[in-house]
C-alpha positions as CSV (number, residue, x, y, z in Angstrom):
1,M,0.0,0.0,0.0
2,D,1.4,3.4,-1.0
3,V,1.3,6.1,1.7
4,E,1.2,9.8,0.5
5,A,3.0,12.6,2.4
6,F,0.8,14.5,4.8
7,D,2.5,17.8,4.1
8,E,5.0,19.4,1.7
9,G,8.7,19.6,2.8
10,F,12.2,18.0,2.7
11,L,12.8,14.5,4.1
12,R,15.7,15.2,6.5
13,V,15.7,12.0,8.6
14,K,14.6,8.4,7.9
15,H,14.4,6.2,11.0
16,L,13.7,2.9,9.4
17,G,15.2,1.3,6.3
18,D,13.6,-0.6,3.5
19,G,12.2,-4.0,4.6
20,C,11.8,-3.1,8.3
21,E,8.6,-3.6,10.2
22,A,7.0,-0.6,11.9
23,N,4.4,-0.5,14.7
24,V,1.3,1.7,14.5
25,G,2.3,5.1,15.8
26,D,6.0,4.7,15.2
27,T,7.9,7.7,13.8
28,L,9.2,6.8,10.3
29,G,10.9,10.1,9.4
30,I,11.1,13.8,9.8
31,L,10.0,16.5,7.2
32,T,11.2,20.1,7.4
33,T,9.9,23.1,5.5
34,E,13.4,24.4,4.7
35,E,16.2,22.4,3.2
36,D,18.8,23.5,5.6
37,E,16.6,23.9,8.6
38,K,18.3,22.8,11.9
39,I,16.6,19.9,13.7
40,D,17.0,18.6,17.2
41,D,17.9,15.0,18.0
42,I,14.7,13.1,18.4
43,Q,14.5,9.8,20.2
44,V,13.3,6.9,18.1
45,T,10.3,5.1,19.4
46,H,10.5,1.4,20.5
47,D,10.7,-1.1,17.6
48,S,9.7,-4.6,18.1
49,N,11.6,-5.9,15.1
50,D,15.0,-7.2,16.2
51,A,16.5,-6.9,12.7
52,C,16.0,-3.2,12.7
53,K,17.2,-2.4,16.2
54,S,20.0,0.1,16.6
55,E,22.9,-0.1,19.0
56,D,21.2,2.4,21.3
57,D,18.1,0.2,21.4
58,T,20.2,-2.8,22.4
59,D,21.8,-0.8,25.2
60,N,18.3,0.3,26.4
61,D,17.2,-3.4,26.6
62,I,20.2,-4.2,28.7
63,E,19.5,-1.3,30.9
64,G,15.8,-2.3,31.1
65,E,16.7,-5.8,32.3
66,R,18.9,-4.2,35.0
67,N,15.9,-2.0,36.1
68,V,13.6,-5.0,36.3
69,G,15.9,-6.5,38.9
70,M,15.8,-3.3,40.9
71,I,12.0,-3.1,40.9
72,Q,11.3,-6.6,41.9
73,E,12.4,-5.9,45.5
74,G,10.0,-3.7,47.5
75,A,7.6,-3.3,44.6
76,Y,3.8,-2.7,44.7
77,E,1.2,-3.3,42.0
78,E,-0.7,-0.6,40.1
79,K,-3.7,-1.4,37.8
80,I,-3.7,0.0,34.3
81,Y,-7.0,1.3,32.8
82,V,-8.0,2.7,29.4
83,P,-7.6,6.4,30.5
84,F,-9.6,8.1,27.8
85,T,-12.0,7.4,25.0
86,R,-15.0,9.0,23.2
87,T,-16.9,5.9,22.5
88,K,-20.4,5.5,23.7
89,K,-20.2,1.7,23.9
90,N,-18.2,1.9,27.1
91,R,-15.6,-0.4,25.7
92,V,-12.7,-0.3,23.2
93,R,-10.6,-2.8,21.3
94,I,-7.0,-3.3,22.3
95,N,-5.3,-3.1,18.9
96,K,-1.7,-3.8,20.0
97,W,0.5,-4.1,23.1
98,V,3.9,-2.4,22.5
99,Y,5.4,-4.1,25.5
100,K,4.8,-7.7,26.6
101,E,4.6,-9.3,30.1
102,N,7.8,-9.0,32.2
103,N,9.0,-6.1,30.0
104,F,10.3,-3.0,31.7
105,V,8.6,0.3,30.6
106,N,9.3,3.9,31.5
107,K,6.6,6.4,32.4
108,D,5.1,8.3,29.4
109,E,6.3,5.6,26.9
110,I,3.7,4.2,24.5
111,L,2.3,1.1,26.2
112,F,-0.5,0.0,24.0
113,H,-2.9,1.1,21.2
114,V,-6.7,1.2,21.5
115,E,-9.2,1.5,18.7
116,D,-12.5,3.4,19.3
117,D,-15.3,4.2,16.9
118,K,-13.3,6.5,14.7
119,S,-9.5,6.2,15.3
120,T,-6.6,4.4,16.8
121,I,-5.2,6.0,20.0
122,E,-1.8,5.6,21.6
123,V,-1.9,5.1,25.3
124,E,1.2,6.1,27.4
125,S,2.3,4.2,30.5
126,P,1.3,6.1,33.7
127,H,4.1,4.4,35.8
128,T,7.6,3.2,35.5
129,G,7.9,-0.5,36.2
130,V,7.6,-4.1,35.0
131,I,4.5,-5.3,33.3
132,K,3.5,-8.1,35.6
133,K,0.3,-9.3,33.8
134,I,-1.7,-8.4,30.7
135,L,-5.4,-9.0,31.4
136,V,-6.8,-8.1,27.9
137,K,-5.1,-9.6,24.9
138,E,-4.6,-8.0,21.5
139,G,-7.8,-7.9,19.5
140,D,-10.1,-8.3,22.6
141,F,-12.4,-5.6,23.9
142,A,-11.7,-3.8,27.2
143,D,-14.3,-2.3,29.4
144,L,-13.7,1.3,30.5
145,D,-14.3,0.5,34.2
146,K,-12.1,-2.6,34.4
147,E,-8.3,-2.9,34.5
148,I,-6.5,-4.2,31.5
149,A,-3.0,-4.8,32.9
150,I,-1.0,-4.9,36.2
151,I,2.4,-3.2,36.5
152,S,4.8,-3.7,39.3
153,V,6.2,-0.4,40.6
154,K,8.8,0.2,43.3
155,K,8.1,3.1,45.6
156,E,11.6,4.5,45.5
157,S,12.2,3.3,41.9
158,G,11.9,6.7,40.5
159,K,14.9,8.0,42.4
160,I,17.0,4.9,41.6
161,L,16.1,4.8,37.9
162,N,16.6,8.5,37.4
163,E,20.1,8.3,38.9
164,E,20.9,5.6,36.3
165,N,19.5,7.6,33.4
166,A,21.6,10.6,32.6
167,N,18.9,12.2,30.4
168,N,16.4,12.4,33.2
169,H,16.4,14.9,36.1
170,P,16.4,13.5,39.6
171,M,13.0,13.5,41.3
172,K,12.7,15.7,44.3
173,S,11.3,14.0,47.4
174,E,9.1,16.1,49.7
175,D,7.4,15.5,52.9
176,I,3.6,15.7,52.6
177,D,1.9,17.3,55.5
178,E,-1.4,19.1,56.2
179,D,0.0,22.4,54.7
180,N,1.2,21.3,51.3
181,I,-1.0,18.3,50.6
182,L,-3.3,20.2,48.1
183,T,-0.3,21.6,46.3
184,H,1.3,18.2,46.1
185,Y,-1.8,16.5,44.6
186,K,-2.2,19.4,42.1
187,N,1.3,19.0,40.9
188,V,0.9,15.2,40.6
189,L,-2.3,15.6,38.6
190,S,-0.9,18.2,36.3
191,G,1.7,15.8,35.1
192,S,-0.7,13.5,33.2
193,R,-3.4,14.1,30.6
194,E,-6.3,12.7,32.5
195,G,-5.1,14.6,35.6
196,Q,-5.3,17.9,33.6
197,L,-8.8,17.0,32.5
198,F,-9.8,16.3,36.1
199,L,-8.5,19.7,37.3
200,K,-10.3,21.3,34.4
201,S,-13.6,19.6,35.3
202,L,-13.4,21.1,38.8
203,R,-13.5,24.6,37.4
204,S,-11.8,26.1,40.4
205,P,-9.2,28.9,40.3
206,E,-5.6,27.9,40.7
207,S,-5.2,30.1,43.7
208,G,-8.4,28.8,45.4
209,G,-8.8,25.5,47.2
210,S,-10.3,24.0,50.2
211,E,-8.3,24.0,53.4
212,K,-9.7,20.7,54.4
213,S,-8.0,17.5,53.3
214,E,-10.0,14.6,52.1
215,T,-7.4,12.1,53.2
216,E,-6.8,11.0,56.8
217,K,-4.1,8.4,56.3
218,E,-0.6,8.6,54.9
219,G,0.0,7.0,51.6
220,S,-3.5,7.5,50.1
221,Q,-2.4,10.0,47.5
222,A,-4.2,8.6,44.5
223,S,-7.1,6.8,46.2
224,D,-9.0,10.0,47.0
225,V,-8.7,11.6,43.6
226,K,-11.6,10.9,41.2
227,I,-10.5,10.3,37.6
228,V,-13.0,11.7,35.1
229,L,-12.9,10.2,31.6
230,P,-13.1,12.8,28.8
231,S,-16.3,11.3,27.4
232,A,-17.8,11.6,30.9
233,A,-16.5,15.2,31.3
234,E,-18.0,16.2,28.0
235,L,-21.4,14.8,29.0
236,M,-21.2,16.5,32.4
237,Q,-20.4,19.8,30.7
238,R,-23.2,19.4,28.2
239,N,-25.7,18.9,31.1
240,K,-24.1,21.5,33.4
241,L,-23.1,19.0,36.1
242,T,-20.3,19.1,38.6
243,L,-18.2,16.3,40.0
244,S,-20.1,16.5,43.3
245,D,-23.3,15.5,41.5
246,I,-22.0,12.1,40.5
247,T,-22.1,10.2,43.8
248,K,-22.6,6.7,42.5
249,T,-19.8,5.1,40.4
250,K,-19.2,1.5,39.4
251,T,-15.5,1.9,40.0
252,P,-14.2,3.8,43.0
253,N,-12.6,7.2,42.2
254,R,-13.4,6.8,38.5
255,V,-16.2,8.5,36.7
256,T,-17.2,7.0,33.3
257,Y,-19.7,8.0,30.6
258,E,-22.0,5.3,31.9
259,D,-22.0,6.7,35.5
260,V,-23.0,10.2,34.2
261,D,-25.6,8.6,31.9
262,N,-27.1,6.7,34.9
263,F,-27.3,9.8,36.9
264,L,-29.2,11.7,34.2
265,K,-31.7,8.8,33.8
266,S,-32.3,8.7,37.6
267,R,-32.9,12.5,37.6
268,K,-35.4,12.2,34.8
269,S,-37.3,9.5,36.6
270,S,-37.7,11.6,39.8
271,P,-40.0,14.3,38.2
272,A,-42.0,11.5,36.6
273,K,-42.9,10.2,40.1
274,E,-43.8,13.7,41.2
275,D,-46.0,14.1,38.1
276,S,-47.8,10.8,38.7
277,K,-48.4,11.9,42.3
278,E,-49.8,15.2,41.1
279,E,-52.1,13.4,38.7
280,N,-53.9,11.8,41.7
281,E,-54.4,15.3,43.2
282,K,-57.3,17.5,42.1
283,L,-57.4,21.3,41.9
284,I,-61.1,22.5,41.8
285,N,-62.3,26.1,41.7
286,L,-64.7,27.4,44.3
287,T,-68.4,27.4,43.2
288,S,-70.2,30.7,43.2
289,M,-71.9,29.7,46.5
290,Q,-68.6,28.9,48.1
291,R,-67.1,32.2,46.9
292,S,-70.0,34.1,48.4
293,I,-69.6,32.2,51.8
294,K,-65.9,32.9,51.7
295,N,-66.4,36.7,51.1
296,N,-69.0,36.9,53.9
297,M,-66.6,35.2,56.3
298,M,-63.8,37.5,55.4
299,L,-66.0,40.5,56.2
300,T,-66.4,39.3,59.8
301,L,-62.7,39.7,60.6
302,G,-63.1,43.4,61.2
303,V,-65.8,43.0,64.0
304,P,-64.6,42.6,67.6
305,V,-66.4,39.7,69.3
306,F,-66.4,37.8,72.7
307,R,-68.0,34.5,73.7
308,V,-69.9,33.3,76.8
309,T,-70.4,29.5,77.4
310,H,-73.1,28.0,79.6
311,L,-74.2,24.5,80.5
312,M,-78.0,24.2,79.9
313,K,-79.7,21.4,81.8
314,T,-82.0,19.6,79.3
315,N,-83.8,16.9,81.3
316,E,-87.1,18.7,80.8
317,L,-86.4,19.4,77.1
318,I,-85.6,15.7,76.5
319,K,-88.9,14.7,78.2
320,L,-90.8,17.2,76.1
321,Y,-89.1,16.0,72.8
322,E,-89.9,12.4,73.5
323,K,-93.6,13.3,73.6
324,V,-93.7,15.5,70.4
325,K,-90.8,14.2,68.3
326,E,-93.1,12.9,65.6
327,K,-94.3,16.5,64.9
328,I,-91.7,18.9,66.3
329,S,-87.9,18.7,65.9
330,V,-85.3,19.8,68.6
331,S,-84.3,22.7,66.4
332,V,-87.8,24.1,66.4
333,I,-88.1,23.7,70.2
334,L,-84.8,25.5,70.7
335,N,-85.8,28.3,68.3
336,K,-89.0,28.9,70.3
337,C,-87.2,28.9,73.7
338,V,-84.6,31.4,72.4
339,S,-87.2,33.7,70.9
340,T,-89.2,33.8,74.2
341,V,-86.1,34.8,76.2
342,L,-84.9,37.3,73.5
343,L,-88.1,39.4,74.1
344,K,-86.6,40.2,77.6
345,H,-83.2,41.1,76.0
346,P,-83.9,43.3,72.9
347,L,-80.2,44.3,72.7
348,I,-79.2,40.7,71.9
349,Y,-81.2,40.6,68.7
350,S,-80.6,44.3,67.8
351,T,-78.6,45.4,64.7
352,Y,-75.5,47.6,64.8
353,I,-75.4,50.3,62.1
354,E,-72.0,51.6,61.0
355,S,-72.8,55.3,60.3
356,D,-71.7,58.5,61.9
357,Q,-70.4,57.4,65.3
358,G,-72.5,54.2,65.2
359,K,-76.1,53.4,65.8
360,I,-78.1,50.6,67.4
361,K,-81.4,49.4,65.7
362,Y,-83.8,47.6,68.0
363,N,-85.8,45.2,65.8
364,R,-89.5,44.6,66.3
365,D,-89.7,40.9,65.3
366,V,-87.4,38.0,66.3
367,N,-86.2,36.4,63.0
368,I,-83.8,33.5,63.6
369,G,-81.5,32.2,61.0
370,N,-80.5,28.5,61.4
371,A,-77.3,27.1,59.9
372,L,-78.1,24.3,57.4
373,G,-75.1,22.3,56.3
374,L,-75.3,20.8,52.8
375,K,-72.7,19.0,50.8
376,D,-70.9,21.9,49.2
377,S,-72.6,24.9,50.8
378,L,-73.7,26.5,54.0
379,L,-77.1,28.1,54.1
380,T,-79.1,29.9,56.8
381,P,-82.9,29.5,56.3
382,V,-84.7,32.1,58.4
383,L,-87.7,31.4,60.6
384,K,-89.4,34.8,60.7
385,Q,-91.5,36.2,63.5
386,V,-90.7,33.3,65.7
387,D,-92.0,35.1,68.8
388,K,-95.5,35.6,67.2
389,K,-96.1,32.1,65.7
390,D,-97.1,29.0,67.5
391,I,-94.7,26.1,67.6
392,Y,-96.7,23.8,65.3
393,S,-96.7,26.5,62.5
394,L,-93.0,26.9,63.0
395,S,-92.4,23.2,62.7
396,D,-94.3,23.0,59.4
397,E,-92.4,26.1,58.1
398,W,-89.0,24.6,59.1
399,K,-89.7,21.3,57.4
400,K,-90.5,23.2,54.1
401,L,-87.3,25.3,54.4
402,V,-85.1,22.2,55.0
403,E,-86.7,20.4,52.0
404,K,-86.2,23.4,49.7
405,G,-82.6,23.7,50.9
406,K,-81.8,20.1,50.1
407,N,-83.3,20.5,46.6
408,G,-81.6,23.9,46.0
409,L,-84.9,25.8,45.8
410,L,-84.3,28.4,48.6
411,T,-85.1,31.9,47.5
412,P,-83.2,35.1,48.6
413,N,-86.2,35.9,50.8
414,D,-85.9,32.5,52.6
415,I,-82.3,33.2,53.7
416,S,-82.4,36.9,54.5
417,G,-83.8,39.2,57.2
418,S,-82.3,37.4,60.2
419,N,-81.4,39.3,63.4
420,F,-80.2,36.3,65.5
421,Y,-78.5,33.1,64.5
422,I,-78.4,29.5,65.8
423,S,-75.8,26.9,64.7
424,N,-76.6,23.4,66.1
425,L,-74.0,20.6,65.7
426,G,-75.3,18.4,68.5
427,M,-76.5,15.8,66.0
428,F,-72.8,15.2,65.1
429,N,-71.9,14.5,68.7
430,T,-70.0,17.8,69.0
431,Y,-69.4,18.7,72.6
432,Q,-68.8,22.5,72.3
433,F,-67.6,24.9,69.5
434,D,-67.3,28.6,68.8
435,A,-69.3,29.9,65.8
436,I,-68.2,32.8,63.6
437,L,-70.4,35.9,63.8
438,P,-72.2,36.4,60.5
439,K,-72.2,39.7,58.6
440,N,-74.6,42.3,60.0
441,A,-75.5,40.1,63.0
442,S,-75.2,40.9,66.7
443,C,-75.1,37.4,68.2
444,I,-75.0,33.7,67.2
445,L,-75.7,30.8,69.5
446,S,-73.7,27.6,69.0
447,I,-75.3,24.4,70.5
448,G,-73.5,21.1,71.3
449,T,-74.7,17.6,72.0
450,N,-76.4,16.3,75.1
451,I,-74.0,15.2,77.8
452,G,-74.4,13.5,81.2
453,S,-73.4,15.3,84.4
454,I,-73.7,14.8,88.2
455,E,-75.5,17.5,90.0
456,N,-74.8,16.4,93.6
457,F,-72.3,13.9,94.7
458,Q,-74.2,13.2,98.0
459,D,-77.5,12.4,96.2
460,I,-75.8,11.0,93.1
461,K,-78.3,12.9,90.9
462,I,-77.5,12.7,87.2
463,Y,-78.9,15.1,84.7
464,R,-78.4,15.8,80.9
465,G,-77.1,19.1,79.6
466,M,-76.0,21.0,76.5
467,M,-73.0,23.3,76.1
468,M,-74.2,26.5,74.5
469,T,-71.8,29.3,73.5
470,L,-73.0,32.8,72.6
471,T,-70.8,34.9,70.3
472,C,-71.5,38.6,70.5
473,D,-70.6,41.8,68.7
474,H,-68.5,43.6,71.3
475,R,-69.2,47.1,69.8
476,H,-72.5,47.4,71.5
477,I,-73.0,44.2,73.5
478,Y,-71.0,43.6,76.6
479,G,-70.3,40.6,78.9
480,A,-73.1,41.4,81.4
481,H,-75.7,41.5,78.6
482,A,-74.6,38.1,77.2
483,A,-74.3,36.5,80.7
484,S,-77.8,37.7,81.7
485,F,-79.4,36.4,78.5
486,M,-77.6,33.0,78.9
487,N,-78.7,32.7,82.5
488,D,-82.3,33.4,81.7
489,L,-82.2,31.0,78.8
490,S,-80.9,28.3,81.1
491,K,-83.7,28.8,83.6
492,F,-86.3,28.8,80.9
493,I,-85.1,25.5,79.4
494,E,-84.8,23.9,82.8
495,C,-88.1,25.1,84.4
496,D,-90.4,26.9,82.0
497,I,-90.0,25.1,78.7
498,M,-93.7,24.3,78.5
499,Q,-94.5,28.0,77.9
500,I,-93.5,27.5,74.3
501,F,-97.0,26.1,73.7
502,L,-98.8,29.2,75.0
């Protein structure tokens, strides 16, 4: 196969003669742009063909054998990985091993060739030492997260070998302590290509750095440094990720393309779970009735109120209800009792008018609004002129209002004109509660369920009772007014309840 020149120039140096074998990546010659251009001496790469070896290569082999003997004593093992690739298959083919098992190799010399999706790449040795074992043979595929070879390295070999090699400078040994550990690691990483990519991925200024060390034991120089493969770094940069985001990796201290891809998949699945949760939730707008109730409740916040609670003995009320329960409900009986007592306390069912400096309107009739709880609304049908109607007429009227409320047929006239309110939750076994004072109302009476109580421990007399709480507009009604009304109501229910039939 003929190979064309990649550029114009003069062939100044030819490293291999005719008939010699060359490895992939070997330097065959040197071209210069000028005919008389001065060139520096360039070291010829390793040639596996014994027939084409120079005298210098033979000397290097002898020197390598001598270095092998030096490293065997006091050596430790380092694992070799594929340090960089842009393939998305997470594995590459080992095209060729330049050095074989038990061969000595210097740091930064070409160790093997890998073949990715587009090209063949030379991989340099990260250590100086003896290749102890090759785990992936030529032509086989190597996974990015698994070692492909093991090299035996002596801890002090760098110093010994550099003293033997005149072309190399002696390595400076330094004591690593808490003050210079960050600088030491930075210098170590800057000496390799993958280390430079790692420092670049951190995106931190050269002068900046954390004062805290991630290592607690001596000798853990490389174990706490995460190696980021270029393909992983490119994917992280594309998705605006940092190294701290990738917490789960298949190989410790090594971030691969697959690790970043798994993190992105897990992050996409999290919003999906939240979306599925939101699908089970409903967001419903308030109906016109609910908006009206909400607005009326908000208007009550500007009115100062106070509350008085009293225990009403209901033994007589229960006896009366047992006799008339087929025709009259408890709500109607309570309405009639309240209206009778209200006639003695006109201030309790009066109306406060917000004009000039304030006025009090004393109402002629007792109109009582009763809270009627429906599924999605709260209505207050009004029993009008309760003080002037007999209890049987009130019972018929209340039954009609309840039926109209359940069917949604209440008219504005049915729910307006009240000057006193009652909210009864006794049927729900509510012991006691405080009601909100409705708009333009002076008082509202909240009624709880019947409870048992002991009147006298000596006689062991048990009676029934209801907890009733009166909420009042404090602008014109005071505590004495409310307490007096509640006391009279208690006496009426306990002793004079039969007057409701008069």
